[in-house]
C-alpha positions in Angstrom: 10.3 -31.0 -13.8 13.6 -29.3 -13.9 15.0 -29.5 -17.5 18.4 -29.0 -18.7 20.8 -29.7 -21.6 23.5 -32.1 -20.8 27.1 -32.1 -22.0 28.5 -35.4 -20.6 32.0 -35.2 -21.9 34.2 -38.1 -22.8 35.3 -39.3 -19.3 31.7 -40.0 -18.3 31.5 -42.8 -20.8 34.9 -44.3 -19.8 37.1 -43.7 -16.7 34.3 -41.9 -14.9 31.5 -44.2 -15.8 30.6 -44.5 -12.1 29.9 -40.7 -12.1 27.4 -41.1 -15.0 25.7 -44.1 -13.4 25.3 -42.4 -10.0 24.2 -39.1 -11.6 21.6 -40.9 -13.5 20.4 -42.6 -10.2 19.7 -39.3 -8.4 17.8 -37.5 -11.2 14.4 -39.1 -10.7 14.2 -38.5 -6.9 15.0 -34.8 -7.5 12.7 -34.4 -10.5 15.5 -33.5 -12.9 15.5 -34.2 -16.7 18.6 -34.1 -18.8 18.5 -34.0 -22.6 22.0 -34.8 -23.9 23.4 -32.7 -26.7 23.1 -34.5 -30.0 26.3 -35.4 -31.7 28.5 -33.7 -29.0 32.2 -33.9 -29.3 35.3 -33.9 -26.9 36.0 -30.5 -25.3 39.8 -30.9 -25.9 40.5 -31.2 -22.2 43.3 -29.0 -21.0 46.1 -29.4 -23.5 44.6 -28.4 -26.9 44.1 -24.7 -25.7 47.9 -24.4 -25.2 48.6 -25.8 -28.7 46.3 -24.1 -31.2 43.9 -21.5 -29.9 41.4 -21.1 -32.7 40.8 -24.8 -33.5 40.7 -25.5 -29.7 37.9 -23.0 -29.2 36.1 -24.0 -32.3 36.1 -27.5 -31.1 34.6 -26.4 -27.7 32.1 -24.0 -29.4 30.7 -26.6 -31.7 29.1 -28.1 -28.6 27.6 -24.7 -27.6 26.3 -24.3 -31.2 24.7 -27.7 -31.2 23.1 -27.1 -27.7 21.7 -23.8 -28.8 20.0 -25.5 -31.7 18.2 -27.9 -29.5 17.6 -25.9 -26.4 13.8 -26.7 -26.3 12.8 -24.1 -23.7 16.0 -24.2 -21.6 19.2 -22.3 -22.0 21.2 -24.0 -19.3 23.9 -26.4 -20.2 25.0 -28.7 -17.4 28.6 -30.1 -17.5 29.3 -32.6 -14.7 33.0 -32.7 -15.6 35.1 -29.9 -14.1 37.3 -29.6 -17.2 34.4 -29.7 -19.6 32.5 -27.0 -17.5 35.6 -24.8 -17.5 36.2 -25.2 -21.2 32.5 -24.5 -22.2 32.3 -21.5 -19.9 35.7 -20.2 -21.1 34.7 -20.4 -24.8 31.4 -18.6 -24.2 33.2 -16.0 -22.0 36.1 -15.2 -24.4 34.0 -15.3 -27.5 32.0 -12.5 -26.0 34.9 -10.6 -24.5 37.1 -10.8 -27.6 34.9 -10.3 -30.8 37.8 -11.0 -33.1 38.2 -14.5 -31.4 34.4 -15.0 -31.7 34.4 -14.1 -35.4 37.2 -16.5 -36.1 35.5 -19.3 -34.2 32.2 -18.8 -36.0 34.1 -18.7 -39.4 35.3 -22.2 -38.4 32.0 -23.3 -37.3 30.4 -22.1 -40.5 32.3 -24.8 -42.4 30.0 -27.3 -40.6 26.9 -25.2 -41.0 27.0 -24.1 -37.4 27.1 -20.6 -35.6 27.1 -19.7 -32.0 26.3 -16.3 -30.4 28.1 -16.0 -27.1 25.8 -15.5 -24.1 23.1 -17.6 -25.7 23.5 -20.3 -23.1 24.1 -20.5 -19.4 27.0 -23.0 -18.7 26.9 -24.5 -15.2 28.4 -27.4 -13.3 26.2 -30.2 -11.9 26.9 -29.4 -8.2 25.8 -25.7 -8.9 22.5 -26.9 -10.3 21.9 -29.2 -7.3 22.7 -26.8 -4.6 21.2 -23.6 -6.2 18.4 -24.8 -8.4 17.1 -28.0 -6.7 18.1 -26.7 -3.3 19.4 -28.4 -0.1 15.9 -28.8 1.3 14.8 -30.9 -1.7 18.1 -33.0 -1.2 17.4 -33.5 2.5 13.8 -34.6 1.8 15.1 -37.2 -0.7 17.4 -38.8 2.0 16.2 -42.2 3.2 19.6 -43.5 4.5 21.4 -40.7 6.2 25.2 -40.8 6.0 25.7 -40.1 9.6 28.9 -41.5 10.9 30.7 -41.3 7.6 33.6 -38.8 7.8 34.1 -37.2 4.5 36.5 -34.6 3.2 35.0 -32.5 0.4 37.5 -32.1 -2.4 36.4 -29.6 -5.1 39.6 -29.6 -7.1 41.2 -26.5 -8.6 39.3 -26.1 -12.0 35.8 -25.6 -10.8 35.8 -22.5 -8.6 38.3 -20.4 -10.6 38.2 -18.5 -12.8 34.7 -17.8 -11.9 33.2 -15.9 -14.9 29.6 -15.6 -13.5 30.4 -15.3 -9.8 28.7 -18.6 -9.1 30.7 -19.9 -6.1 30.7 -18.8 -2.5 34.4 -18.5 -2.3 37.1 -19.1 -5.0 39.6 -20.6 -2.4 37.3 -22.4 0.0 33.9 -22.8 -1.6 31.2 -24.4 0.7 28.8 -25.9 -1.9 30.2 -29.5 -1.6 30.3 -29.2 2.2 26.8 -28.0 2.4 25.5 -30.8 0.1 27.4 -33.5 1.9 25.9 -32.2 5.3 22.4 -32.4 3.7 23.0 -36.0 3.2 23.9 -36.4 6.9 27.6 -37.0 6.4 30.1 -35.8 9.1 31.9 -33.3 6.9 35.5 -32.5 7.9 37.0 -29.1 7.3 39.5 -29.5 4.5 41.7 -26.5 3.7 43.1 -28.1 0.6 39.7 -28.4 -1.1 40.8 -26.5 -4.1 44.4 -27.6 -4.4 45.5 -29.3 -7.5 45.5 -33.1 -7.8 48.3 -32.9 -10.4 46.3 -33.1 -13.5 48.2 -34.7 -16.4 51.4 -34.3 -14.5 51.1 -38.0 -13.8 52.2 -38.4 -17.5 54.9 -35.8 -17.9 56.2 -35.3 -14.4 55.1 -38.3 -12.1 57.3 -37.3 -9.2 55.5 -33.9 -9.0 52.1 -35.5 -9.3 52.8 -38.0 -6.6 53.8 -35.1 -4.2 50.6 -33.3 -5.0 48.5 -36.4 -4.5 50.3 -37.4 -1.2 49.7 -33.8 0.2 46.0 -34.2 -0.5 45.7 -37.8 0.8 47.9 -37.4 3.8 46.0 -34.3 5.0 42.7 -36.2 4.6 44.1 -39.1 6.6 45.5 -36.8 9.3 42.0 -35.3 9.8 40.5 -38.8 10.3 38.6 -39.0 7.0 37.0 -42.3 5.9 37.0 -41.1 2.3 37.2 -38.2 0.0 34.4 -36.9 -2.1 35.1 -35.1 -5.4 33.1 -33.5 -8.3 35.8 -34.0 -10.9 36.7 -37.1 -13.0 40.4 -36.0 -13.2 40.7 -35.7 -9.5 39.0 -39.0 -8.9 41.2 -40.8 -11.4 44.5 -39.3 -10.1 43.9 -39.9 -6.4 42.3 -43.4 -7.0 44.5 -44.9 -9.8 47.8 -43.3 -8.7 47.6 -43.7 -4.9 49.2 -47.1 -5.1 52.1 -45.7 -7.1 52.4 -42.7 -4.9 52.7 -45.2 -1.9 55.4 -47.1 -3.7 57.3 -43.9 -4.5 57.3 -42.4 -1.0 57.2 -45.7 1.0 53.9 -44.7 2.5 50.8 -46.9 3.1 47.7 -44.8 2.5 44.4 -46.3 1.5 42.0 -43.3 1.1 39.1 -43.9 -1.1 37.7 -41.2 -3.3 34.2 -41.3 -4.5 32.0 -39.0 -6.6 29.7 -36.9 -4.5 26.8 -38.3 -6.7 27.6 -41.8 -5.4 27.2 -40.6 -1.8 23.9 -38.9 -2.9 22.7 -42.2 -4.4 23.6 -44.1 -1.2 21.7 -41.5 0.9 18.7 -41.7 -1.5 18.5 -45.5 -0.9 20.2 -46.8 -4.0 22.5 -50.0 -3.8 26.2 -49.6 -4.3 26.4 -51.6 -7.5 23.8 -49.3 -9.1 26.2 -46.4 -8.4 29.4 -47.8 -9.7 30.7 -48.3 -6.0 33.1 -51.2 -5.9 34.8 -50.3 -9.3 37.2 -47.9 -7.6 40.9 -49.1 -7.2 41.2 -47.9 -3.6 38.2 -49.8 -2.1 35.6 -47.9 -0.2 34.4 -51.1 1.4 35.8 -50.3 5.0 34.8 -46.7 4.8 31.2 -47.4 3.9 31.0 -50.1 6.5 30.9 -47.3 9.0 27.3 -46.5 7.9 26.3 -50.2 7.4 26.7 -50.2 3.6 28.1 -53.4 2.1 30.2 -52.9 -0.9 30.3 -55.8 -3.5 33.5 -57.6 -3.4 35.5 -57.1 -6.6 38.5 -59.0 -7.6 41.6 -56.8 -6.9 43.8 -56.1 -9.9 47.1 -58.1 -9.7 48.8 -55.4 -11.8 48.1 -51.9 -12.8 45.3 -51.6 -15.3 46.0 -51.4 -19.0 44.2 -49.6 -21.7 44.5 -49.9 -25.4 43.4 -46.3 -26.0 43.7 -43.1 -24.1 46.1 -42.0 -21.4 48.6 -44.5 -20.2 47.6 -46.0 -16.9 49.7 -46.2 -13.8 53.1 -47.9 -13.6 54.8 -48.5 -10.2 57.7 -46.5 -9.2 60.4 -46.9 -6.6 62.8 -44.2 -5.3 66.4 -45.1 -5.3 69.3 -42.8 -4.9 67.1 -39.8 -5.9 66.1 -41.4 -9.2 62.9 -43.1 -10.1 62.8 -46.5 -11.7 60.0 -48.4 -13.3 59.3 -51.7 -11.5 58.4 -54.3 -14.1 
């Protein structure tokens, strides 16, 4: 059995619940066991590091300290979320590279009875584990429903392959790990030069017009290349392209309908699991027509009549129109 420590991150329990469900569905066929870090906390996402450095790294390093205490024979921490992976890897790297930073972080951790020695753990992303530890042959052997006929563009996003502290990725600009994995599932993988381009991140909140331009660039290129859907490894990328695609269409007067699923959802389908076990059908841009190309029937869900609302967390999409060079909210 392949044993690892899991840092799930906040999104896996909320906006990226489908990622968690589909990840859990593929563990048994690949003989993988994850032990979740006890009492883990938020990694601070991308903003906190730009506000207050020491508290931000202390927040991240607390998870590493907790993982080091319970490692139970494994030193590898798996982070499925690209932002979480980057933060954990960054904290480990800079605490080691900058001893003064490491000392200040450990001084903060000591207030909670914790300490972390950088380099103790190996921080890795889920797709790295699947491709390089489990291996493409084992993944092919688990396939019972090949995805032949499904045209997929592999979208890695900008945070995963760079900075690459441990030289894990085949290429920083056009890594092939996701391409290779999707081909092992039998999918028709389309060459996608924009695979590491930004989805806009939190620009949807502070500069929507910029975010819409970035999202449209990604979606339009995937559509031009004849893709049925996009596959991603990142909760932020999935949320932006799925949840804001309708707004982007209204802003530019376009009519794109490009589904974006997590790569683990496609793995689950190829391994014979049913869509509702994998969170498929909960996306806003439905994958129903795309997956019909391989004979998979997606459960019919009620289409939201208005943008989703949340009581907590980031604001959800509003609809924008473009009039005389200005953006207006459509109420």
